[in-house]
N, C-alpha and C positions, 0 to 999 in steps of 0.2 A: 623413537619417532614421535613427533608431535602432529596432532591433527589440527590444522588451521581452518578457520572460517574466512574465506577470501571474498565472499559476496553474499548478499541477502536481498530478498524482495518480499514485500508484504502488501496485502490489501485486506481491509476489514471495515467495520462500521466507523472507525476513527481515522481513516485515510486510505488513499489509493497507492501510497508508496511510503518509504521510510521517512521522508521529510514531513509529510502531513501527519504521520503517526507520531513522530517525536513532538511536533507542535501540539497535538491534542493531549498527549501525556503531560507535557509541561504546563499547558494552560488549563488542565483539569476539565477537558471537554469530553463528555461521554457521548457515545454513539447510540445509546439505548433510546428508542423512540417507538411510537405506534407503528403497527404493521403497515407497509406501503406496497411492496412488490408481491409478497406471498399472498395468493388468493385463498384465504382461510376464513372460516366462520368466526374464528376466535380473535376478534379485533380487540378484545380486552387485554390481550397479552402483549406487553412491550417486547421488542426484539432488537438485536443489533444487526441491521441489514447493511450490506454494501449498497451505497446510494447510486447505483447504476442499474439500468435494465439490461436484459440479455442483449437486446439489439444495440444498445449503446456500447456495450463491451465488444460485441462483434465488429462494430464500426471502428472502434478504437484499435482493434487488432488486425483489421483488414480481412476478417473471416466472413465468407459469404455462404459457405456450404452448410448444409444440414445433414445429419443431425449433430448438434453440439450441446453438451450439458452445461448447466450453470457452474457446476463443480469444476469442469475443465476450463471454462472461460476465466474464472477467477484464478485458477492455477496458472494459466498461461501468462496472465498479467504479472503475477508474483514471480514466476520463473524468468520472465523477460528482464525484470529489474535485477534479479539475482545474477543472471548470466552476464548482463552488461556490467554490473558492479565488479564481477570477477574477470572481466575481459575475456569472456567465453562465448559471446553471442554467435560467433562463427565456429565454435568448437575449439579444440586444442590440438594442434598438429602433432601427430605421433603419439598421442596419449588417449587411452580409452576412458570414456566418461559414462557413468551409470546414473540412473534416476530411480530413486526410491521415494514413493509418495504414500501418504496415509489418508484413507477415507473409509467411511462406513456407508454414507448415503450414496456415493457414486452417482449414478444417473437416475436416482429415484424421482427427481423433480419431473423428468420426462415420463417415467413409467406411470406415476400417479395422474399426470395430466391426460395421458392417452389410454389409461387402463381399460376402460369399457370399450373403446374403439378397437383396441388390440384383441382383447379376449372375447368380445361378443361378435365383432364384425370383420376381424382380420385386416383392419386398416392401421396405417402408421406402423407397419411392421419394421420399418427402418430403425425404430427406436428400441426394438427388442435387444439388439446387440449393444446398445449404449447403457444398459442397466447396471451390469456388474461393476464392481469397484475398479477392476483393471482397465475397463474400457475408457474411463475418464483419464487414467494415467497415460494410456496409449494416445489419446487425443492430444494431450499436452506434449508428449514426446514427438509425435508426428509434426506438430507445428514447427518445431526447431530442427528436427532431423539430425541431431548431433549425439544421440545417446546410443551406446553399444549394448546396454542392458537396461531393462525396465522391470520393476516389480512393485507390488502394492501391499502395504501392511494394513490390517484392519483389526485393531484391538479397541474398538469403541473410542472413548475420549483420550486414550493414550496413543492413538495410531501414529500421529506425526512424530511424537517423542520416540516411539519405537522405530520409526523410519530413520531417525537420526542414529539410533543404536546400530541398526543394520548397515547403514552407510559407513559408519566408523569402522565396523568390523570388516567390511569389504576393503577398506584402505589398509587396516592393520594386517590383513591376510596377504597383502601384496597383489591382490587381483586387480585393483584399480588405484590410480593416483588421485582421481577426482571423482567424487560422488555428490550429486545434487540431491538434497534430502528435504523433506517437509511434508506438507499436507494441504488439502483443499476440501472444503465442505460447504455446500449451499444449504440454505434453509428449505425444508420441505414440510408439507402438511403431515407426512408420515411420521417424522420424528417429533414435530411439534405436538401432534396428538398423542404420540407414544409417551412422551414425558408428561403430558397433561394427565393421562390415565394413571400415572404413578403419583400424581398430586404433588409434584415438586417444582412447578412453575409459579413464579410470583407475578401478581398482577401490578406490582409496583417495581420500580428499579431495585435490582438485587442489592443486598447488604451483607457481603461476606464477613463472617466472624462476628456479626452483631447479634445481640440477644433477641432482637425482633425479626431476624431473618426468617423467610418463609419459603425460599426456593430460588431457583435460577431464572435468568433471562437467556433464552437461546440467541445465538449469534451465528454469523457466517463469515467466511473469508478464506484466505490462503496465505501461506508464507513458505518460502524455500530458502535454504542456506547452501552455499557451496562449501563442502568439506574437501580438504586437500592436504596431502602429506606436506610437511614443511619442505622436504627436498623438492617436490614438484613446484610448490609456490615460489621457492627461490629461483628455480630454473626459469620460471615464467616471468619473474620480476614483479610479482603482485604483492599487495600489502596484506598482512595478517590483521584482520579486524577483531578477532578474539580466538582463543584456543579452547577446543573441546577437551577439557582436562580429564574428565571422568564421567562415567554413567553407570547406572544400575537398573536392572529390571527384576522385579520380584512379584510373586502372586500372593494376594491376601488370603486366597483359599478359604473364603468365608461364606459369601452369598453372591447371587447373580447380580443384584442391583444395590446392595448395601455394603458399606465398609465395616470392618471389625471395630469394636469399641476402642481398642488401643492402637489401631492403625498399623497392624503387624506388617502388611505388605509395604506400606509407605515407609515405615521405619527401615525395613530391609533394603528397599531401593535406595534410600538416601545414604545408608551406611555403605552400600556397595559402591556408590558413586564416589564417596569420600575415600574409600580404600583404593579404588583405581587411580584417583588423582594423587594419592599419597598425601592427603591433607587431613587435618583434624577439624572437628566441628568449629573450633574457635577461629579457623582461617576463613570462614564464610562471613561476608559482610551483609549479604542480602539474599533472601529467599523469595522467589516468585511462587507463591503457593497455588495449589490447584484451586482452592477457595471458591467453590461454586455458589455458596449462599444457601445450600440445603442444610437442614439441621444435622443430618447424619454425616455428610462429608466434613463439615467444618469442625464438628466435635472430634471426629476420628483423626483428622489431620492435625488438629491442635495437640492431641495426645502424642501422635507420632513425632511431631516437631519437638515437643518437650522431652521425649525419650532420647532424641538425637542430640539436642543442644543443651538440655538441662537449664541451668541458671544463666547461661551465656547466649540466650536466644538473640540472633541477629535481627536486623530490620526485616519484617515480613509484610508482604501485601499481596492481595489478589487483584489482578487487572481486569477481571471479568465484568466489573461494573462499568468499565470503559467499552469493551468490545462485545459483551455478551459471552456466553459459553459457546465457543465455536467448535465444540465437540471434537471430532477427529483432527481438526486443524489446530486445536488450541496449543499443542506442544510446540509446534514450530512458530506460531504467531507469538507466543510468549517467549520463545528462545530469541526471536528477533528483538522483542522488547527488552529482554535482559542484555542483549548485545548493545542496544542503544544506551541503556543505563550505564554499562561499563564505559562506553566511548565518551559519553557526555557527563559522567559522574553525578548521577542523580538517582534517587529512589522513587519509583512510581508510587503514587498514592493509592491507598485502599479507599475508594470513594464510598460515600454514604454510611460509613461506620460511625456510630454514636455511643453505643453502650456495650460494655463487655459481656460476653456470654459466660455462663458458669464454667469455671475451669478451662476457659478458652484462652487463646493467645490475644495479645493486644497488638493489632496491626499498625503499620505506619500510616499516619493520617495527615502529617504536616505537608506544607507545600514542598515541591521538589527542591526548591532553592534553599529551604531551611535545613536540609539534611547536611550535617557537617562530615558525613562519612566519606572516607576514601575507599572506593570499591576496587577490589583486586580479584576476588573470586565470588561469583554469584551462583546460586543453585536454583533450578527450575523443576517444579513437580507437575506431573501429569498422571492422573489416575482414571482408569476406565472401568466400565461395568465388568463384573466377574472378578474384580480385584487385580486387573492388569495394571500394575503400578510401576511407573518409571520416573527416574530422577536423573538429572545431568548437571554438570558444573561447567560454567564458562569462566575463563580467566583472561586477564589482560596479557598481552604478549610479553611484557617485561617480567611477568610473574610466572605464567605457565603453571603446570601442576608439579609439585615437588615429587617427581617420579622415583619414589623409594620403594623397596620391597616391603610391603606391609603384611606381616605374618601374624599380627595380633588378632585376637578374637573380637567379634563385634561387642562393643560396649553399649549397654543400655542404661541411661541415667535413672531409670526406675529401679534398677538393681544391678548387681554385678554381672560380669560376662558369664557367670556360671548358673544363672537362673534357668528354670526349665525351658522357657521359650527359646533363649539363644542357644542352649545346648541342643535342642531338637532341630532347629532350622538355621543355625549359623552357616552362611554360604561358604562353599569351597572356592569361589571365584578368586582368581589372582594368586592362589596358593599352589596351583598345580604346575607341572612342567609341560611345555609343548610336546605334542605327540606326533610321531612320524607315521603311524598307521591307525586307521579307523576301521572298525568291524561292525557288521550287522550281526548282533548276538542272537536275535530271535525276531519273529514276525508272525502276524496273524491277519486273516482277511475274512470279510463277509462280502459276498459279491453275487454275480449271477451264476457262479459255480457253487458247488457244495461248500458250505461255510466251515471255517476253522479246521481245514484239513487240506491235503494235497491230492485228493481224488481227481482233480482236473488234469493231472499229468497222465493218468492211465485211462480215465473215463470222462473226458470233457463233454459238457453239455453244449449243444448247438442251438441256435435261434435263427428263425427266418422272419423275425419281426424287427421293425426299426428301433424299438425300445424294449428293455427287459428289466423287471424289478429284481431286487436282491432276494436270495433265499436266506431267510433269517433262521437262526437257531432258536431254541426255546429259551427266551430271555429269562424265564423264571429260574432257570438253573444258575444264572449268574448274578441276579440281583433280587433284592427283597421287593415285596409288593408296593411299598411306598415309593421306592426309586422308580419302579416300572410305571406306576400310575402318573408320575410327574414328568416323565420324559417321552418325547416323540421318538420315532424310529431312528432318526439320524443320531440322536444322543445315545440311545441304547446300543446301537451298533458300535459307536465310538468307544463307549465304556467297556463293552465286552471284548473287542479286539485288543484294547489297551491292557486289560486284565490278563488275557491269555498270553500276550507277548511278554508282559512283565513277569508273570508266574514262571514262564520258561526261562527267562533271563536270570532270575534269582539275584537281583541286585540288593545290596545292603541299603541303598537309598537312591532316590531319583533326583537328578540335578536339574533337568530342564524338560519342557514340553514345547515342541514346535508343531504347529498345525497348518495344513494347507486345505483350503476349501474354495471352490468356485462361487458357490451361492449361499453357503452357510445353512442355517435352518430355514430352508426355503418354504416349507409347508406352513410354518408360523407366519413368515413374511407375507405369503400369498393370502392367508386368512385375514390378517390385519388389513392388508390393502383392499381386499374385496369388501370387507365390512365397511371400511371408511368410504370407498368410492361408490358403493351401492346404497348404503344406509345413512350416510352423513357422518359428521364429526362429533356427535353428542354422546353416544352410549357405546364406546369402544372398550374392548376387553384388554386389560393390562397384561394378561398372561401371554397373549400372542406377541406383544411387543417385547416383553422381558426376554423372551427366548428367540429373538429374531436378529440380534447382532451377530456378526460373523464369528466373533470370539466366544460366543456362548459355548461352543463345543470344547475349546481348549480350557476355558475357565472352569467348566463343569468337571473336566478331568482333574484340574488342580484341586478343586474342592473335594471330589470323591477320593482322590489318591493322597490327599493331605500333603500336596507338594507345593512348597512356598518358593521354589526356585524360579529360574527364568521361564517365562511363559509368553508366547506370541503366536499370532495368526497371520498368514498371508492369504490374500484373495486376489488372484490375478489370472482368472480363467484356467487354462490348461497348465499354466506355469506355477500354480499355487503350491503344489507339493514340491516341485523342484526348488522353489525359494526356501521352503521350510527345511528341506534336506541340506541345501547349501549352508543355511544358517547354522544348523547343527554341526555340519562338517567343519566349518571355519572355527567355531568355538571349541570343538574337540581338538583341532589342530593347534589352536592358540594356547591350549591348556587351561581354559577358563572353566571347563566342566569335564567330568570323567565319563559321563553317559548322558543319553538323551532319548526321550520318547518322541519319535517323529510320526505324525499321523496325517491321513488324508480322509476326508469325509464329504460326501455329497448325496443328495436324494432327488428322486423324481416325483412329480405329481402328474396326474392326467392332464391338467391344464398346461403345465410347463412343457410336457412332451408335445402337445398339440401346437403350441405357439412356437417352440423351437423348430418344429418341422415346417410349419408355414413360413417362418422367417428364413429357412434354408441354412440353419446353423447345425443342427443335428438331425438324424433320421432321414438322410437323403439317399436316393438310389446309388448303390455302389459303395456306400459307407458301411463300416462294421456296425453291429448293433450297439446302441448307446445304453450303457449300464449305470448302476449306482452302487453304493456300498461304503465300505470302510477298510482302511489298511492301517496297521500300526507296526512300526519297526522300532526295535531297541538298538541304539548305536552305543558302542563302548570303545575304549582304547585297549581293552584286554582281549587277546585272541582266543582265550580259553573257551571252548564250546561254541565258537562263532560259526554262523552259517557261511559267511564269506567276508572278504575284505572290500570295503568301499574305497576305491583307488582315487577317484577324483570326480568332480562334477563341473561342467562348463555350461554357462547360460548365454553364450554369445556365438558368433559364427566361426570362431577359431577354436573348436573343441578337439576332443580326443579322436584319434583316427585309427588306432592300432588294435582294436578289438572287433569281434564279430558282432554286427548289429543283431539285436534280439527282437523278434516280432511276436507280439502277444495279443494284439487287438481282437483277433478272431476268437480268442478264448474268453477274455474278460470284458471285451467291448470297448468302445470309444467313449469319450466324454471327458469331464473335468478330471477324472481319476485315472486316466489312461497311463500316465507316467508312473503313478504310485503302484498300480497293478503290475506294470512292467518291471519295476525294481523288485517287488515281491516275488514275481515269477522267476526272474533271473537269479535272485538269492536262493530260492528253493532249488533250482536246477544246479547251482554251484554247490549247495550243501549235499546234494545227492550225486554230484559228479556226472550228471547226464541231462540231456534235454528230453522233452516229452517223446521224441521219436527215437530215443535210445542212444544218441550219439554222445560220446564222452566230451566233456567241456571243462576248461580251466579258467576261461575269462569270457565275459560278455559285456556288451555295450548297449545300454538302453537309450534310444534316440527318440525324442518327441519334438514336435514342431508346432508353433503357434504363429500363424500367418506365414508370409513368404520368407522372412528374414530371421525370426527368432527360433533358434534351434538349441535344445538342451541335450547334452550328451553325458550320460552317467556310466562310469566304467567300474566294473566289479570283477573280482577274480577269486579263485578258490584259495582257501587258507592252506598254506603249506606248513605242516608241522615239522619242527626240527627233530 
C-alpha cells in the first residue's frame, strides 16, 4: 500500500493558501514583522502573524457564533483548502474519514483573554470548554461535518508531524481510507512569554544555522494534508500530489527543553524514516530542517544530520525565517512547503544566513531558481520539547519509496553500527512480524481508591462530593529526593504507576510510550497563567512554563526510563487515553513494536474544580464524582502472564457490540481519565475471572462517550491458556 497526499491547505505569515505561500517562498518574502494582532507588552519581539483578525477570518468563513478560538479559525481555513483540493468538501460517499490535528496552545488565546473574568467573577464561562486542545479540533470538525473520528496530538513543536504519523497508521491498519492530518496553532501571550522566560527569542529576524543566531521568532498558522490509500485515491479518480514514503518517531530522552549534543533522538527519527521508506541517505535530495535558530537546536540538529548523511549531506534549509516557528503546526506547514518544493522542483532558501557556526551545516542560501537539483525524495524534521522528535519523507509519485524489507542495523556515520549508542537503542521498527493478538501484561493505578492495589474490588471507597483527589502512595519509596523535589504530583504519579507496571511486566526493553491526558500538567499551566494575568509579563518563572506542555509527562517517562523509542501524547478530552490505546494497538498489530507503555494522567486543582462546576462540565448533580490520578498499562504481543487480551478498540459509532458493557464510574469517578480507569478495572476483573460482585466473567466491553456522537468501545477478554 502507498499513502498518497491528495490535497493540502495552508495559512501562515507568508500566505493564506498554497498559491500565496509558493509565491512568498520563490520571491524570498519573509512574514516576520512587528507584533500587530497579539496584545502583548513585548513589542520588541518580531513574530510571524497571520495577517487577518479573528473577525476577518470569521467573516471569510461565514462563522457568526461564539465562542471560537483563533486556532480553530486558522485550522478551518487550511482544512477548507485541503478538502477542496482533494475533492472532499462534501465528504466521500461510502468511505470513512478521520481528522487528526496537532496543537498545544488550543484555546489558550481565549483563556488568557478572559482569565480574570472567569476565575474571579464567573463571567465568560462559555470559554471554559474551548480551552483544551481537543476543543479546537472539534470546532474544525463541526464546521465541515464530514469526519467519522477526530483526535488531537500534543507533543509540543512536533504535534502536527506526529498527527501525520497517526493518520498514516490509521490508513495502514485498514481502519480508514482517508485521514486528514495536520495542525493549527495561534500566537498567545502564554507561549510568547514562556519562550521569553527561557531566553530563546531573538529581537531580530531569526538566522537558523548562523554563527550569530540568538533564538527563534514565534509564528502562527495551520496546514492540513489529505492522506489517502492509493486504492482509495484511484477509486475516486483524484491526483497524487506526493507520497508519504516513510516516517519515524523517536525520543531524545535527554532534557525537557534542550536537545542532546549529538542529536540522538533526531538521528533515530531520521533513520527510522529512511528504513520505512526503503531508502538510503544518498536518495534524499533536500532536508527541511527543524532549524529554529536557537543555539542548542541548530548545533544538535547539525550533528544529527551529519551522523545520518555523512559526507553526502543534501541541500538543507530551515523555512522558519519565512514563517516564524509555528510550534505545534510547524510539522504540517513545513510538510506542505516540502510538497510544493517537490511539485515545483525548487529548494526553499535558508533566509538571513551569513556565517557558518562551528561544526555546523552549511544551509542552502541561493535563490530557488539557482538550484540545479532534481528533487525526488525530501525529508522534513520536527522536534519538540522533551525530545519528541519526528521525521518523515515525501516522494514524487513516479518515485515512491523503494519499499524493500530493510533488516540492516542503523548506521551512524560517526561510527559503525556496533557503537555503544546504536547497540543500546537501535529500533526494532519494521523488523517484526504483524501480530494477531494483543495483551495487557500488567497495569497500575493511583486514583481516588487505594493506590497500586486491587482493594477497590472488595472494599471500594465511596464519595458524596462532586470532586475527589487521588490517594497518593509514599512517593519516597519509589524515587529519590532530587526526583521528588523537581516533580509535581501528576509527574510523580505517572512515574510511579509506570515503574510498578513495568516491574511486573519484566520486559527486556521498552519499545514505545503512548500518553493520554486531557489537560496535561494543569497545576503548572494555571500558575503561569495566573502570574502572567495578575502580575504582568515581566517577571515570570520559566519552571512553570517548562513543565506545562502536554507532552511533559510522556517525555519525562522517556527520560527517566531511558527509552528512546516511539513517544507521543494525545490530548482530546475524554478520548485522550482512547487515542493512545488505539495508537499502541495499531502499531503492535502492524508489527512495528513488540510492547508499549500506555498511560493516562490528569490532575485537579481547587480553582479548576470550581470553574468546571460553574461551567457545567464536571461536578454536576446526578454525575459521578470527578476524580484524578494515573493509569499505566503494559501491552505486549506475548500472552505469557498477561492479565487479559485486548481484542479491539473502536472510536466511531460502529463499534463492538458482542460483549457486556462494564460500568466503573461509581468506583473511580468521572473525568478525563474515566476510560483509562475503565480499562484498568476491566483488565483486573478478567485477570481474576470475576467482577466486584463475584460474578464470573470472560469478556468485557468498556464504553465511553464524548458528546452525543463520539463513542469509544474497547473489548477485552480473558486469556485462554492452551
